[in-house]
N, CA, C and O atoms as CSV, one atom per row, in Angstrom:
chain,resi,resn,atom,element,x,y,z
A,1,MET,N,N,0.822,-1.200,0.000
A,1,MET,CA,C,0.000,0.000,0.000
A,1,MET,C,C,0.869,1.268,0.000
A,1,MET,O,O,0.540,2.254,-0.659
A,2,LYS,N,N,1.965,1.227,0.737
A,2,LYS,CA,C,2.848,2.394,0.781
A,2,LYS,C,C,3.478,2.662,-0.590
A,2,LYS,O,O,3.669,3.812,-0.985
A,3,LYS,N,N,3.795,1.582,-1.304
A,3,LYS,CA,C,4.390,1.743,-2.630
A,3,LYS,C,C,3.408,2.403,-3.587
A,3,LYS,O,O,3.796,3.252,-4.390
A,4,VAL,N,N,2.148,2.019,-3.506
A,4,VAL,CA,C,1.123,2.597,-4.374
A,4,VAL,C,C,0.964,4.086,-4.078
A,4,VAL,O,O,0.867,4.890,-5.005
A,5,LEU,N,N,0.937,4.457,-2.822
A,5,LEU,CA,C,0.818,5.865,-2.452
A,5,LEU,C,C,2.047,6.654,-2.905
A,5,LEU,O,O,1.925,7.791,-3.360
A,6,PHE,N,N,3.226,6.051,-2.780
A,6,PHE,CA,C,4.447,6.710,-3.221
A,6,PHE,C,C,4.425,6.958,-4.730
A,6,PHE,O,O,4.779,8.045,-5.186
A,7,VAL,N,N,4.017,5.968,-5.492
A,7,VAL,CA,C,3.942,6.105,-6.946
A,7,VAL,C,C,2.913,7.175,-7.321
A,7,VAL,O,O,3.173,8.004,-8.194
A,8,ALA,N,N,1.763,7.161,-6.675
A,8,ALA,CA,C,0.729,8.159,-6.967
A,8,ALA,C,C,1.227,9.568,-6.648
A,8,ALA,O,O,1.007,10.494,-7.428
A,9,LEU,N,N,1.890,9.732,-5.518
A,9,LEU,CA,C,2.422,11.040,-5.141
A,9,LEU,C,C,3.500,11.481,-6.124
A,9,LEU,O,O,3.560,12.655,-6.488
A,10,SER,N,N,4.348,10.558,-6.556
A,10,SER,CA,C,5.399,10.875,-7.529
A,10,SER,C,C,4.807,11.362,-8.845
A,10,SER,O,O,5.304,12.319,-9.439
A,11,LEU,N,N,3.754,10.708,-9.297
A,11,LEU,CA,C,3.097,11.115,-10.545
A,11,LEU,C,C,2.459,12.492,-10.420
A,11,LEU,O,O,2.505,13.283,-11.362
A,12,MET,N,N,1.875,12.782,-9.287
A,12,MET,CA,C,1.253,14.100,-9.076
A,12,MET,C,C,2.305,15.195,-9.078
A,12,MET,O,O,2.084,16.259,-9.658
A,13,VAL,N,N,3.446,14.957,-8.441
A,13,VAL,CA,C,4.523,15.947,-8.420
A,13,VAL,C,C,5.087,16.141,-9.820
A,13,VAL,O,O,5.331,17.273,-10.237
A,14,ALA,N,N,5.296,15.059,-10.544
A,14,ALA,CA,C,5.820,15.165,-11.909
A,14,ALA,C,C,4.864,15.941,-12.809
A,14,ALA,O,O,5.306,16.743,-13.632
A,15,ALA,N,N,3.572,15.714,-12.663
A,15,ALA,CA,C,2.577,16.430,-13.469
A,15,ALA,C,C,2.568,17.918,-13.139
A,15,ALA,O,O,2.333,18.750,-14.017
A,16,ALA,N,N,2.820,18.253,-11.885
A,16,ALA,CA,C,2.821,19.657,-11.474
A,16,ALA,C,C,3.978,20.422,-12.111
A,16,ALA,O,O,3.858,21.615,-12.388
A,17,PHE,N,N,5.100,19.737,-12.342
A,17,PHE,CA,C,6.268,20.397,-12.929
A,17,PHE,C,C,6.362,20.234,-14.440
A,17,PHE,O,O,7.285,20.766,-15.056
A,18,ALA,N,N,5.443,19.522,-15.039
A,18,ALA,CA,C,5.463,19.321,-16.490
A,18,ALA,C,C,5.168,20.637,-17.206
A,18,ALA,O,O,4.427,21.482,-16.705
A,19,ALA,N,N,5.753,20.787,-18.367
A,19,ALA,CA,C,5.523,22.003,-19.150
A,19,ALA,C,C,4.082,22.042,-19.639
A,19,ALA,O,O,3.527,21.019,-20.039
A,20,PRO,N,N,3.478,23.232,-19.604
A,20,PRO,CA,C,2.102,23.342,-20.098
A,20,PRO,C,C,2.058,23.046,-21.596
A,20,PRO,O,O,2.994,23.367,-22.327
A,21,ASN,N,N,0.981,22.443,-22.038
A,21,ASN,CA,C,0.898,22.088,-23.451
A,21,ASN,C,C,-0.231,22.819,-24.164
A,21,ASN,O,O,-0.612,22.441,-25.272
A,22,LYS,N,N,-0.763,23.849,-23.545
A,22,LYS,CA,C,-1.817,24.658,-24.165
A,22,LYS,C,C,-1.344,26.103,-24.245
A,22,LYS,O,O,-0.741,26.632,-23.311
A,23,VAL,N,N,-1.631,26.728,-25.381
A,23,VAL,CA,C,-1.309,28.144,-25.572
A,23,VAL,C,C,-2.520,28.846,-26.163
A,23,VAL,O,O,-3.451,28.213,-26.660
A,24,LYS,N,N,-2.482,30.175,-26.096
A,24,LYS,CA,C,-3.493,30.998,-26.753
A,24,LYS,C,C,-2.821,32.274,-27.221
A,24,LYS,O,O,-1.712,32.592,-26.792
A,25,SER,N,N,-3.474,32.990,-28.080
A,25,SER,CA,C,-2.935,34.215,-28.647
A,25,SER,C,C,-2.758,35.282,-27.573
A,25,SER,O,O,-3.573,35.402,-26.658
A,26,LYS,N,N,-1.673,36.061,-27.700
A,26,LYS,CA,C,-1.460,37.194,-26.795
A,26,LYS,C,C,-2.334,38.380,-27.193
A,26,LYS,O,O,-2.944,39.025,-26.341
A,27,LEU,N,N,-2.390,38.663,-28.500
A,27,LEU,CA,C,-3.103,39.839,-28.991
A,27,LEU,C,C,-3.833,39.522,-30.291
A,27,LEU,O,O,-3.204,39.424,-31.345
A,28,GLY,N,N,-5.124,39.365,-30.230
A,28,GLY,CA,C,-5.914,39.176,-31.440
A,28,GLY,C,C,-5.772,37.817,-32.084
A,28,GLY,O,O,-5.159,36.907,-31.524
A,29,ASP,N,N,-6.347,37.688,-33.272
A,29,ASP,CA,C,-6.304,36.437,-34.025
A,29,ASP,C,C,-4.889,36.201,-34.556
A,29,ASP,O,O,-4.152,37.152,-34.819
A,30,ILE,N,N,-4.516,34.931,-34.713
A,30,ILE,CA,C,-3.188,34.594,-35.234
A,30,ILE,C,C,-3.307,33.599,-36.389
A,30,ILE,O,O,-4.158,32.710,-36.382
A,31,ASP,N,N,-2.436,33.774,-37.371
A,31,ASP,CA,C,-2.397,32.872,-38.518
A,31,ASP,C,C,-1.484,31.692,-38.220
A,31,ASP,O,O,-0.372,31.866,-37.723
A,32,LEU,N,N,-1.959,30.492,-38.527
A,32,LEU,CA,C,-1.151,29.283,-38.429
A,32,LEU,C,C,-0.664,28.955,-39.829
A,32,LEU,O,O,-1.461,28.866,-40.763
A,33,THR,N,N,0.648,28.775,-39.979
A,33,THR,CA,C,1.219,28.555,-41.305
A,33,THR,C,C,1.625,27.099,-41.512
A,33,THR,O,O,1.888,26.362,-40.562
A,34,LYS,N,N,1.666,26.714,-42.770
A,34,LYS,CA,C,1.978,25.339,-43.141
A,34,LYS,C,C,3.429,24.980,-42.821
A,34,LYS,O,O,3.706,23.880,-42.342
A,35,GLU,N,N,4.357,25.908,-43.084
A,35,GLU,CA,C,5.770,25.664,-42.851
A,35,GLU,C,C,6.279,26.485,-41.682
A,35,GLU,O,O,5.761,27.557,-41.371
A,36,LYS,N,N,7.294,25.955,-41.055
A,36,LYS,CA,C,7.974,26.686,-39.982
A,36,LYS,C,C,8.657,27.898,-40.599
A,36,LYS,O,O,9.347,27.769,-41.610
A,37,GLY,N,N,8.480,29.043,-40.018
A,37,GLY,CA,C,9.095,30.253,-40.546
A,37,GLY,C,C,8.208,31.030,-41.500
A,37,GLY,O,O,8.634,32.043,-42.054
A,38,GLY,N,N,6.992,30.575,-41.696
A,38,GLY,CA,C,6.070,31.288,-42.574
A,38,GLY,C,C,5.539,30.397,-43.668
A,38,GLY,O,O,5.565,29.171,-43.559
A,39,GLY,N,N,5.061,31.015,-44.711
A,39,GLY,CA,C,4.495,30.260,-45.822
A,39,GLY,C,C,3.000,30.465,-45.896
A,39,GLY,O,O,2.461,31.445,-45.381
A,40,SER,N,N,2.342,29.525,-46.543
A,40,SER,CA,C,0.897,29.664,-46.731
A,40,SER,C,C,0.169,29.473,-45.407
A,40,SER,O,O,0.553,28.655,-44.571
A,41,VAL,N,N,-0.881,30.243,-45.246
A,41,VAL,CA,C,-1.679,30.212,-44.024
A,41,VAL,C,C,-2.658,29.045,-44.094
A,41,VAL,O,O,-3.440,28.930,-45.038
A,42,VAL,N,N,-2.602,28.184,-43.080
A,42,VAL,CA,C,-3.507,27.039,-42.999
A,42,VAL,C,C,-4.867,27.498,-42.491
A,42,VAL,O,O,-5.907,27.151,-43.050
A,43,CYS,N,N,-4.836,28.287,-41.418
A,43,CYS,CA,C,-6.078,28.808,-40.844
A,43,CYS,C,C,-5.748,29.942,-39.889
A,43,CYS,O,O,-4.581,30.197,-39.592
A,44,THR,N,N,-6.768,30.610,-39.417
A,44,THR,CA,C,-6.603,31.687,-38.462
A,44,THR,C,C,-7.298,31.300,-37.159
A,44,THR,O,O,-8.504,31.056,-37.129
A,45,ALA,N,N,-6.511,31.251,-36.082
A,45,ALA,CA,C,-7.056,30.912,-34.762
A,45,ALA,C,C,-7.544,32.185,-34.086
A,45,ALA,O,O,-6.870,33.215,-34.126
A,46,GLY,N,N,-8.697,32.114,-33.475
A,46,GLY,CA,C,-9.266,33.257,-32.782
A,46,GLY,C,C,-8.534,33.585,-31.493
A,46,GLY,O,O,-7.798,32.757,-30.956
A,47,PHE,N,N,-8.740,34.787,-31.007
A,47,PHE,CA,C,-8.073,35.268,-29.797
A,47,PHE,C,C,-8.340,34.366,-28.596
A,47,PHE,O,O,-7.439,34.136,-27.789
A,48,ASN,N,N,-9.542,33.860,-28.465
A,48,ASN,CA,C,-9.907,33.043,-27.309
A,48,ASN,C,C,-9.704,31.543,-27.511
A,48,ASN,O,O,-9.982,30.759,-26.603
A,49,ASP,N,N,-9.226,31.130,-28.687
A,49,ASP,CA,C,-9.012,29.708,-28.962
A,49,ASP,C,C,-7.816,29.171,-28.183
A,49,ASP,O,O,-6.749,29.785,-28.169
A,50,GLU,N,N,-8.001,28.024,-27.535
A,50,GLU,CA,C,-6.880,27.338,-26.905
A,50,GLU,C,C,-6.297,26.365,-27.921
A,50,GLU,O,O,-7.029,25.615,-28.567
A,51,LEU,N,N,-4.983,26.381,-28.058
A,51,LEU,CA,C,-4.284,25.555,-29.032
A,51,LEU,C,C,-3.395,24.568,-28.283
A,51,LEU,O,O,-2.761,24.922,-27.289
A,52,THR,N,N,-3.355,23.341,-28.763
A,52,THR,CA,C,-2.514,22.313,-28.153
A,52,THR,C,C,-1.178,22.263,-28.883
A,52,THR,O,O,-1.137,22.214,-30.112
A,53,ILE,N,N,-0.089,22.275,-28.122
A,53,ILE,CA,C,1.241,22.193,-28.720
A,53,ILE,C,C,1.500,20.763,-29.177
A,53,ILE,O,O,1.403,19.818,-28.394
A,54,VAL,N,N,1.832,20.621,-30.460
A,54,VAL,CA,C,2.163,19.328,-31.041
A,54,VAL,C,C,3.678,19.134,-31.034
A,54,VAL,O,O,4.174,18.055,-30.710
A,55,LYS,N,N,4.412,20.200,-31.397
A,55,LYS,CA,C,5.869,20.142,-31.457
A,55,LYS,C,C,6.436,21.504,-31.098
A,55,LYS,O,O,5.924,22.535,-31.533
A,56,ASP,N,N,7.496,21.501,-30.304
A,56,ASP,CA,C,8.125,22.743,-29.864
A,56,ASP,C,C,9.408,22.967,-30.651
A,56,ASP,O,O,10.329,22.152,-30.594
A,57,GLY,N,N,9.466,24.079,-31.387
A,57,GLY,CA,C,10.663,24.433,-32.146
A,57,GLY,C,C,11.462,25.481,-31.395
A,57,GLY,O,O,11.152,25.790,-30.245
A,58,ASP,N,N,12.490,26.032,-32.035
A,58,ASP,CA,C,13.321,27.037,-31.379
A,58,ASP,C,C,12.546,28.318,-31.083
A,58,ASP,O,O,12.447,28.744,-29.932
A,59,THR,N,N,12.004,28.919,-32.122
A,59,THR,CA,C,11.282,30.184,-31.953
A,59,THR,C,C,9.809,30.051,-32.300
A,59,THR,O,O,9.055,31.019,-32.192
A,60,GLU,N,N,9.392,28.864,-32.715
A,60,GLU,CA,C,8.003,28.631,-33.113
A,60,GLU,C,C,7.491,27.323,-32.513
A,60,GLU,O,O,8.265,26.459,-32.100
A,61,VAL,N,N,6.176,27.206,-32.477
A,61,VAL,CA,C,5.547,25.973,-32.022
A,61,VAL,C,C,4.541,25.507,-33.063
A,61,VAL,O,O,3.855,26.312,-33.692
A,62,LEU,N,N,4.466,24.191,-33.232
A,62,LEU,CA,C,3.442,23.588,-34.081
A,62,LEU,C,C,2.251,23.332,-33.181
A,62,LEU,O,O,2.351,22.602,-32.195
A,63,VAL,N,N,1.121,23.939,-33.525
A,63,VAL,CA,C,-0.065,23.841,-32.677
A,63,VAL,C,C,-1.243,23.280,-33.451
A,63,VAL,O,O,-1.292,23.325,-34.680
A,64,LYS,N,N,-2.190,22.752,-32.690
A,64,LYS,CA,C,-3.417,22.220,-33.289
A,64,LYS,C,C,-4.587,22.868,-32.577
A,64,LYS,O,O,-4.646,22.903,-31.348
A,65,GLY,N,N,-5.515,23.380,-33.368
A,65,GLY,CA,C,-6.700,24.021,-32.821
A,65,GLY,C,C,-7.944,23.581,-33.554
A,65,GLY,O,O,-7.904,22.654,-34.364
A,66,ASN,N,N,-9.047,24.242,-33.272
A,66,ASN,CA,C,-10.315,23.914,-33.918
A,66,ASN,C,C,-10.256,24.132,-35.433
A,66,ASN,O,O,-10.920,23.429,-36.196
A,67,CYS,N,N,-9.455,25.110,-35.857
A,67,CYS,CA,C,-9.409,25.444,-37.284
A,67,CYS,C,C,-8.411,24.595,-38.064
A,67,CYS,O,O,-8.487,24.540,-39.291
A,68,GLY,N,N,-7.494,23.945,-37.394
A,68,GLY,CA,C,-6.489,23.141,-38.077
A,68,GLY,C,C,-5.179,23.109,-37.321
A,68,GLY,O,O,-5.131,23.400,-36.126
A,69,GLN,N,N,-4.115,22.752,-38.025
A,69,GLN,CA,C,-2.793,22.616,-37.420
A,69,GLN,C,C,-1.788,23.412,-38.219
A,69,GLN,O,O,-1.801,23.377,-39.449
A,70,GLY,N,N,-0.906,24.139,-37.524
A,70,GLY,CA,C,0.118,24.917,-38.203
A,70,GLY,C,C,1.112,25.511,-37.228
A,70,GLY,O,O,0.994,25.360,-36.012
A,71,TRP,N,N,2.105,26.199,-37.801
A,71,TRP,CA,C,3.176,26.813,-37.024
A,71,TRP,C,C,2.831,28.256,-36.672
A,71,TRP,O,O,2.179,28.961,-37.443
A,72,VAL,N,N,3.280,28.678,-35.495
A,72,VAL,CA,C,3.095,30.059,-35.052
A,72,VAL,C,C,4.303,30.456,-34.209
A,72,VAL,O,O,4.876,29.624,-33.507
A,73,ALA,N,N,4.685,31.723,-34.281
A,73,ALA,CA,C,5.810,32.228,-33.493
A,73,ALA,C,C,5.476,32.190,-32.013
A,73,ALA,O,O,4.356,32.507,-31.610
A,74,LYS,N,N,6.453,31.800,-31.207
A,74,LYS,CA,C,6.243,31.754,-29.755
A,74,LYS,C,C,5.945,33.134,-29.185
A,74,LYS,O,O,5.271,33.260,-28.163
A,75,SER,N,N,6.451,34.164,-29.849
A,75,SER,CA,C,6.239,35.546,-29.368
A,75,SER,C,C,4.769,35.969,-29.477
A,75,SER,O,O,4.359,36.946,-28.850
A,76,LYS,N,N,3.983,35.243,-30.265
A,76,LYS,CA,C,2.582,35.607,-30.469
A,76,LYS,C,C,1.625,34.853,-29.549
A,76,LYS,O,O,0.427,35.133,-29.539
A,77,VAL,N,N,2.154,33.884,-28.766
A,77,VAL,CA,C,1.289,33.087,-27.911
A,77,VAL,C,C,1.771,33.109,-26.460
A,77,VAL,O,O,2.917,33.447,-26.166
A,78,GLU,N,N,0.858,32.739,-25.571
A,78,GLU,CA,C,1.202,32.601,-24.158
A,78,GLU,C,C,0.629,31.299,-23.645
A,78,GLU,O,O,-0.412,30.835,-24.110
A,79,TYR,N,N,1.322,30.711,-22.678
A,79,TYR,CA,C,0.883,29.446,-22.104
A,79,TYR,C,C,-0.318,29.667,-21.199
A,79,TYR,O,O,-0.416,30.684,-20.512
A,80,VAL,N,N,-1.229,28.704,-21.207
A,80,VAL,CA,C,-2.398,28.753,-20.323
A,80,VAL,C,C,-2.355,27.547,-19.391
A,80,VAL,O,O,-1.781,26.507,-19.717
A,81,GLY,N,N,-2.974,27.710,-18.225
A,81,GLY,CA,C,-2.944,26.655,-17.198
A,81,GLY,C,C,-3.928,25.564,-17.423
A,81,GLY,O,O,-3.999,24.624,-16.632
């Protein structure tokens, strides 16, 4: 029983320190592009849309939202809890 409680507590602590995987726009609607660094616009995510991070790049993130999936600059988004 103690081992089970220890494992459960360990998982809760690890989850608390895990990087957030949801972002949203800082200011207004944002365009998601097909290629990293720009290119054709796949879709436009609304200001209040929460986007799930699929892949983290150096200065951009690949995100998936209601409108589709594409790349966006990290400077244009903020992490949500």
